[in-house]
Every structure is written in structure tokens, then in C-alpha cells.
N, C-alpha and C positions, 0 to 999 in steps of 0.2 A: 244465638247459637254461644256456647259456652267454650271458654278457653280451656285446651288441653295439652298436655305434653306429648308430643309424638312418640309412638312406639319407636324402640331402637332399630328395628329392621326398617321401617318407613324412613326415619331419619337417614340412615346408611344409603338406601336406595335414591334418595333424594340429593344426598352428596355425590353419589356415584353418577348422577346426570352431569355434574361438573368435571369430575375426574376421568370417568371412563366414558369418553365419547365414542370408541370404536376399539378394535382389537390393539391398534397402534398404540392407543392411549395406555393400554394394560402394559404392553411391553415396554414404553417409554418409563413408566413408574417403576416397574420391576428392575429393569436393567439399571436405573440412577440409584435404586437401593443397593444394588450389588456394588456400584461403583463407591458408594458411601462406606461400605463395609469393607473396602480396601482389595476388592477382587484384582487380580492381575490377568484373569482369564474368564470370559463370560461365553457361555454357549447357548443360543437361542434356538429352539426346534418348534416350527410352527406346522400345525395341519388344518387344511381348509381355510386358508387365509386367517386363522386365528379363531374362527367361530367354534371349531370344535375342540383344538387344543393349542394351548401356549405353555410351553416348558422351557424354564430359565434356570441354568445351573451356572454357579461360581464357585471360586476357591476363597471366598473371603472370611471374615472372622467368624461368622456364624452366629446362631442364637441360642442361648441356653435352654434347656428343657422347662426349667420354671418360668420363662418369659414368653413362650410360645403361643400360650392362650393370651395374654396380654397384647403380644404383637399385633393380633387381628381384631383388637378392640380399637374403637374409634377414639382419635386424639390420643393415640399411645405413640410415642417416638423416643428414640435415644438421641435425635439430633440437636434438641434444644431443651434447656431447663428452665430459664427465666427470661423476663424482659431484656435483659442486657443481651443475651444470645441472640434475640429476633431482631435487635438493631445492627447486628452484623452477623448474617448467616453466611457459613463457609460451605455447608453440605448442599447437596442437591434436593434433598428432600428435608422437609422440617415440619408439616402439618399433622402428619399422623393419620391420614385419612385413606391412603391408597390402598392398603391391605384390607381393611374393614369394607370399603366401597366395593371392591373387587369381590370379596367374599360373599357380598349381599346380592351380587347379580350373577354367581357362577359358582362351581363346585371348585374349591380351592384346596389344594393339598400341599404343605409346606413341611419340607424334610431339612433338617439341619443338624450340623455337628461342630461346634467350637473345637479349637485344637486340644484344649484342656478339659475336654470331656470325654469319657471313654466310650461312649456310644452314641449314636444317633437317635433322635426322637422326631416324630412325626405328627403335625397337627393337621385335622381335616375339618372343613366348615363349608356349607353349602346353603348359604341364603336363609338360615334361620336365625333367631333372636341371640346372637353372640353364644350359640352352642357350638363347643369346639371339643374334637374328640382327639385325646393324645396317645400314642402307642409307639413303641421302639421300632427302630428301623434300621437298614444298613446303609450307610452314606459316608464318603471320605469327607475331609473336612472341608467345610464350606456349606451351602445352602442351594436347594433345587426348590422352586415354585412351580406347581404345575395348575394350570387354570382351564378346567374342560367346561364345555357347553355354556358359553358365555351368553348372557341373557335369557338362560333357560326360563327363568320364573318372572320375565318382564317381556312378553311376546311383542309389545307394542315396540319397544327398542330394538328387537331382534330383526322386525321386518324391515327396519331402515338400513341393515348392513347391506352394503354393495355386493357385487361379485366377488368370488374367491380371488380371482386375479387383481381387482382393484384393491382390496383389504389388504393383500399381501404387499402390493405396491408401496403402500402407506407405512407397513412395518418395515419394509426395507430401506425407505427413505429415513425413518427413525433411527435404524441401525447405522447408516450411513453418516448421518449427522453426529451420532454419538462417538462413532470412529474417529471422527475429525476433531471431537473435543478431548480425546483421552488416547494420544500416540502410544503411551506406555501400557497399554491394555489390548491384549489380543481379543478378537471377536471372532466368533463362528455363526452364521446363520444358515439354517436348514428348513427347506419347505416340503413336506410330504415325502420326508427321506432322502431328499436330495440336496446336497451343499450348494448354496448360491452365493454366499459370501465367506471370506476367510481373511482376517486382517491380522498379520503377525505384529506384535509389539516392536515399536520403534525405539531406538537408543540415542540416535542423533538426527541433525537437521537434514542429512541427506535421505536417511529413512523415513523420516517425516514427510518429505516431499515425495517419496515413493508411494506412501499411503495416499496423499492428496491425489497424486496422479491415479491411483486405483478408484478413487472415489469420484472425482471431477473429469477424469480422462487426462492422457497424457499431453494431448494438444494444450489443455489448459496450462500445465506446468511449462511446456515451450513457450507459451506467450505470456508467461507471469513475471512480474516485477516483485522481488522479496524486499518487504519492509521491516524494519525494527527500529523502534524510535520509543524512548523513555524521556519523561519530562515531568518534575513536579508530582511524582505518585502516580502517573499514569503511565502505561506501557501498553504500545500498539504494535502487534507484530503479525507477520502472516503473508499472504499471497494476493496480490490484484492483478487483474488480467491487463494487457494494453488496449487502448480503446478499440482497435480493429477486431478485437476478438468479442465484441458485444454481443449479448444474446437477444433473441427475439422473445424469450419469455424469463421469468427470474428462477431458473431451475440451478443456477450456480451461485447462489448468494447464500453465503454461510458466515454467520457473524456468532461470536461468543464472548460472554462477559464472565470472567473469573471461571472459565471452564464450563459454563452453562449455556447451552444453545438458545439463540435469540431470534425473534422477529421484530425488533424493536424499530419505532418508527424513526426515532431520534438518530439512531445509528445509521440507518439506511438513507435518511436524508443527507447527512453528513457525507457519505460516500458517493450518492448520486450526484451531489452538488460539485464534488471534485470532478466528475465526468460530464459536468454540464454541457460544455461547449465542445465536447469531444466525440460524443455518441449521439445518434438520433433520439429525438424526444421520446419516441416508442421503444426505444432500445433499453437493454438492462445490463449492467457491468457485471462481470464475473470476479467474486472475491472469495478468499477464505482468510478472515480476519479474527484476531483474538485481542480483546481488550481486558488489561487487568489494572485492577486498582484496589484500594483499601476497602474491605467488605462494608466498612462503616459508611463509606460514601455512596452506596447504592441500595436501594430496597427492591428486594426480588419478591415481595409479597404483595403485587398488585394485581396479579391476573391468575385466574383458576388453573390455567396450564403451565404458568410461570414462563410463558414466553415473551413477556415484556417486562422492563424494570423502570424504576424511577431514579434517575441520578439526583443526587443534592445539588451538584453544580452542573446542571443540564447543558447551559449554553458553552461553558469552558470544555465539556467532554465533546460536545457537536464540534466546536471550532478545532480543536485538537484532532479528530478524525479527518476533518476536511483538509485541514493544513498538511498533515503528514501524507495523505493519498494524494493531494494536489500536487505537492512538490514532488514526488516520486514521478507522478505522470508527466509533468512539465520537463523534468530533468531528462526522462527518457525521449521526449519529443524532441528537446534541443539537441540531444545526441545523434537522433535519428536524421534530423535537418542538417546537422554537420557532416554526417556519413555521406548523405546524399550530395552535399556540395563538393565533398572531396571526391566522390566518384565520379563527378561530371568534369574534372580537369583531365585533359589528356597528358602524356608524357611531354614533358618540357623539352623544346627544342635546343640542341646544343648550339651555342654561339661563340664566335671567335673571339679572344680575347688576348692580347699582348704577346707577341711571339709565338704565335700559331698553338698555343697552349689551350687546352679545352677544360671545363669544369663539368662535371656532370652532377647536377643537384641531387640531394637525398631525396628517395621517393617519400619516406617517412622516419622522422625521428620521434620515438615514442617518448612521451613524457608523463611523468607520474601523475596520475589523477587524484583530484582532492578527495578525502574521505567524506562519506555521507552516510545517512542512516538507511538507504535503500541500495539495492545492487541491481547491475544489468550486465549482459555479457561482456567479459573483458576484451580490451583490444590488445593487439602484440605489445609485449612488454619491452623494457628499454633494451635488455640485452640483445633480443632477436633484432630490434632496430639497428643496433650499432654493428651487429654482424652482418646485416643486409647492406649497410652502409659500406663496409669494408669490402665485401664482395662486388659492389657496384664500382667501388675506386678500381679495384684491382682489373675488373673486365675494362674499365675506361682506358687503362694504361695500355692494354694490348689491342685495343679496337683501332683499324685503320682510321685517319683522318679523313674526313669528307673535303671534298675540293673548295676552295673559297668562293667560286661562283655558285656551287649547289648551295653552300650554306648562305649566301647572301639572299639567293631566290627565295629559300624557305622562311628566312627571317623576314624578307619584305612581304611575302603572301600572308604570314602569320601576323605580321603588325598591321597590315591592310585591314583585317578583320576586327582586332582587338588592339588597344594602346600598348599592352603588354602580355607577356605569358605568365606562367606560374612563378611565384615568389620562390626564390632560391635557399633563402636563409635569412634568418631574423636575428638582428643585433640587439641585444637587450637594452632597455626595456621596449622600444617601440620603434625601432629602425628596421627596415628591410632591404635585402639585396634583391634586386628585380632586373629584368631585360627590358631596356626602354630604347627604342630606334637602333636596336642592333648592338648596343652595348650594355655593359653592367654598370648599373647606378645605384645610388642610396636613396630610399625615400623614407620621409617621417609619415608613420601611419595615422598619428593623431589627428591632422587637419582632414585627412580623407574619411577618418572615422567620424569626425564631427559633422561633416558634410551628409554622410549616409544616415546617421542618427538624427539629424535635423530633419531631414526628408521624411523618414519614418515616423517621426513625432508630428509632423505637419499632416501626413496621411491619416493618422489615427486620431488626431485631437478633436475632430468635430463630433465623433462618437463617444469621446472620452477615453482615455487610457484605461487598460485593464488593471483593476486594482487586485492587489493579493493581501489577503487578511493575514496579520502576523499571528503567530501561535500565542504570543503573550504581548501585551502592550508595551512600549518602549518608551521610557521617559528620557527626554533630552533637555539639558540646561542651555539656555541661549541668552545672549545679551538683550537689552531692552529694544534696540534697532530692529533685530530681527524678528522679534515678538510682535513689534508692531507691524513690520510689513505682512506677516501671516495674517494679522486681524484684518488688514486693509484689503487682503486679496484671497479672501475665502474661496470665492468662485474658482479662481485659478487653480488653487491647490485641489480642489475637490474634482476639477476636471482632468487634472494631472494623475488621478487616481490615488490621492492622499487623503487619510482621514485622520485630522490632528485636532487635539482639544488643548486649549490654552489653560494652563493651570497657574496657581500662585508661585511667585518667586522666580518670574521668567522662566517657567519649566513647560515644555509642552509634551503631551502624551501622543504617541503615534500609534494607532490601530490599524491602519491598512497603508500600503505603499505600492507605487507602480510596479507592476509584474516586470516591465524592461529592466528595473534595477535591482531585481531579487537576489542577484549574486553579491551586489555590494552591501557593506556594513550600514544599516539604517541610519543610526546615530551620526556617524561621520559623513555620510551622504548628504544628509539633510543640511548639515552644517555647511558643507561644501558649496552646495547649491545656493544657499542664502549668501555667502561670502563672495560669489561670483557675482550674484545679482547686485551686492552693495559695491564692489568695485568696477562695475560696468559704468562709463562715464559717455557712452553713446546716446545719441538723441532716439533710439528705438522705443517703442512702447513696452510697458512692462511685460506684456503677453510674449513679445519676441524675445526679451532678454531671458525670460523664464524659460522659454522653450530651448534657447540656445545654451543656457545655463545646465540644463537637464542633460542635453546632448553632449556636452562637453565632460559632464561626470560619467556618462555612460561609456563614453570613449577611454577614459583614462585606465588603462590595465597593463599588464606585463603580457604581450602578445606571444603566443606560441607559433610555431609554423603552420599548424592547423587553422588556428584562429586568425591569423594573418591573412591566409590564403581564402577563407570564408569571407573576411571582409572585403578582400580584392574581388571575389567573385561579385559581392554585392556592389561594389563601387563601380565595376564595368557595366553593371545594369542600369544604375540610376545617375552615374556621373561620367557618361561617355566622353561628352564635349568638354568637360571641365578636369578631366583626369590628368592630361598632359600639363595643364598650368598648376596643378597641384603637387606634381613629382618634380620638384625642385627642393634641393637640401644645399644648405651652405657647406661647402667642403670643409670649413674648420670646424664644424661641429663634430665630425667623426671620420676617421680615416677609412677611406675605402680599402686600402691595401692591407689594414689591420683586420677589416671584416673578412676579406678572402681569406686570410691566414687562419682566422676563426672557423671558416668553412672547411679549408683542406683539414685542419686538425681534428674537426668531427669526423671527417670522411675516413681519416685513417684509425680513429679508435675503434 
């Protein structure tokens, strides 16, 4: 059999097998062309699920009369000019195959008018060998493409089309996905003369969220965390649903790379890994995420439908997506646990103190929250907390005092169940005013936190502490003794959830760190742990010393009223018998009267 060049018509139909799978493929290619043309409004009109007619109108830049015939030719495009453009594709289309492929398997009419052209012109083609008819037409600025009788000349392809309802559902999903990609463009979708979708152009994040709610449902927005993180040329933003909103199918998985909708395995794996321990193995997370990076760092020319991409630094991108999503989910989980712990406390019983005066503790003093790259529902602000404190203090002054007998009875019954009630006040950085044995006392929270955290580490040690990958490796300079200890105890640091590589010049590279220490500065935390190990002179094993050092570093923080009460709640669960022994503070270290004065001052503000 001799080698021959395929006829142009047959070559186009072969190409159409990749580009035009079904009516939804036609809609996708034509709408993307409208977006590349700078359209701000796109109307998609469908009949009979797209098998009879697909009509797409836009207000983009249009096509000049002399280029209409060329536009329907294979490998004709305005998107790229040379190899340099191919290495950094910024447009959605670039191959120049869509219009030629569609016209080879359907009757295609294209009417267009650029703004600087006096009148509109229309091109018509119907599956012949590049035969295009040009004639004048009436049309506003922009372009309208009408595709009739899809697969009319390829009956084998036509019989594989599904029902009208099924084909339109695929078109609907394409429009939904594209509507999430371009918030600045309005979209209208009609089917058999009935409007199905209408998305108004959005101008700010609130309007963006409203469109996401239209596409994904309002419940998704109500259960979503907003993330926005930039680092080293990568920008990830969007919405991820809380773990409890997981889905039985992947119907709410929307990811985009530089505005192009994706079903990329690397992206999906990074997101699923962030949810790994939070949802069932057969569940799917819900998300709408946008990844933006330099066009030169990603190759979009790897899949006929352009649903997959290839990143030049795939592992780095994967870890970035995982880290941002994981941190957002863990932060929300920690806030939820803290809220549950706070809600479990009852109203603090008033206790007698000096000259029959009573001190009513603040229910809550709101503290400024640290800024981070993701957001969650805000708590009461500081001004409302202070106003509540003032109201509470005023009501206290006018409240009749209970009898001493009743007070003692309440205190004794309460203390019989637990060694103490709620912490009244925190004196910076780690002292607390509490009720103990019916009297106000001061307690140092650090030794209590060390005991709680030591037990926590002991419980989790056998399975290995959960490790958290760092967004970027951190290099720490250490002295020779510390590096030697790390070299000699590789098993210990791995079981603690640390991944550390020794480098030249007494430097170490930290790639993963224990999740229990995620709020700490990695470099200073590592140095502090190693210094505690060096300074320990006890006869304990290195394993015990290492655990105690980790617990001590975990415990050292400036406690707020909320975090102190959360610690107190944990301590009462795990240190019931030891708690009284730990609640001793040398009176010379801090003045109780001064602490009470601070408490009263806070109440009066």
C-alpha cells in the first residue's frame, strides 16, 4: 500500500475525533474562543441538547472580513506566532483546530463585526473541503457562531450521542465550570427557548462568593473556608469546604490553573492528601481553587481537551497546594475544638474573698487574633468583650450577696467534683488566678502544661507523632554538639515527626516538623529542644529527655484566658490526682493583690 497525504476533509474529521467528542466539547471550545476575544458577555443558546443547534454570541473583538475564511482553516490561530509563545501560553485556545474540526462535522455559520469595521460579514461552511461562503450580514460588535446538525455527515458518531437531557447536562456543567473561571464575565444559558442559567459579572470577592453559591449551592459557601496564599511566584486562592461537608461523589471539585479549568491528577492528589485523615476514604472533598503562576512554569499542551497540565516543578506545586489546604483545615479544626472546650464550661461560681467582697470573672475578653492566609467566622471583637465586662461588673455591684453558708455549700459541692472551677484571669505571661479550696490563688501554668503535653506525647509516641511538611525547607545553623546528637538519634527524630538532613558546615535542613509544634517558629524551636537536651543532667534515657524537651517547648507560650481555660480543661481530665500538688506558687514570684487589681481594672474598662 502506497503512502498518501490525507484529504483535508478527512484530516479535519480525524482531528474532530479528539476535539469534538460531544456537543459539550463544541460549547467549551467556542466559549473559550469568546473569552480569548475579550468578551464581557456570552450567550449560549442550545436546542435538542446541542445535537440540533448550538448558538454562541459574544461582544468580543470580532473577526475581520478578510480573515473569516482563514479562521475556518486548520492550524489557523491568532493566539500564538512562534515557539516562544508556545512555551508560555496565556490564552485558552492555541492549536487552531477547533473551528476547522467543528465545521468538518456540522453546518457552521459564523457572523462577526469588529468595532472598527463598518458592517458585519458571515462565513458559512458545511463539512466540505475548506469551501467557505462569505456574504454580508447584520450583526452588532462581536461574533455569533451557530453550529447546526452536529455529526450530520458522520452518522457513526451521531448514534453515540446520549439522550437530549444527558447531553444538555454536560453542556450545563461546562458553563458552570467556565462561569467559575471568569467572574468578570456574564453568562446566559438557554435550552429550547427557556433560560436555564444566568450569571452576572462580579466585581469583588463578595460577588464572587455569590456566584460560587449559585454554582455550588449556598450550603457550600456556608461550610467553606476562604484561602489566599502567595509564595515564591505561586498564588493559591479560593474556597475549600470543611471536612464535615465531604461528598459521596466528586461533583464539587473545581480547580483552575491560570484561569483554565482542570481535572489534573497532581492538583487533586495534593488537595485529597490535605483531607486524608479528616474524611472517609470513599468520600470526596468539595473545593473551588485557583492556582496562578508564571505561564512559563506550566505546559498546557499535553492533553487534547486541555484538562491536564504539566508543571516544571511538579513536586513543589503539589507540596504548596497540600500545605496551604492542610494548614487551613487544621487551623479551623483547632478553633472548633477550642470553641467546644469553652462551651463545656459552666458559669463560674462566685466565691467569698476578703471583707465579703465578690469578684465576678469576665465571661470572655476577646483578644486580637493572629493574621493568617485563610479566614473563618470571626468571634466577638475586643470592644464588645469590654462592653460586656463593664455591664457584668455593674450588674455585680447591684446584685444581692448570697449567704456565707450557701456560698460555702456551693463551693464545697463544686470542689468535690473537680479540684477547681474556671480560671478567672491570666496574668501575663503564664500565671492564672483560680479558685482553689474556696479561695483565690495564683498558679503557674507552665508545669501543668508540661505534664499534660508529656502525657499527650506518650500516648501518641508509639504510632509516631503526626508530621507536617513545610512549605519550603528551612536551613538551621547548629553547633557541632547538636549536629552530633542529631546524627546519633535519627530514629528518635523520625518518630517525633521530624525530617532533617545534615548538610555541610554544621547546618541542617528541616523538611518536616511535628504537627504539635506547628504554631512555633521551626528554627528557634529546634534549637531550643536541642539546648534543653544538652542542659539535662538527669539519669533519664535520651528518649525520656527528648520527650520532656518537646513537651516543655510546646508549653512555653503567652497564655490567653481562652487558651488557659482549654489547658485547665485538659489538665482536669488527665491530671486529676496530681493537679492539687501542681497548684503551688511561691508568693514572692508574683503579687496576688496586684493580679486582682488588674482583674478589676479589666472589668471596669
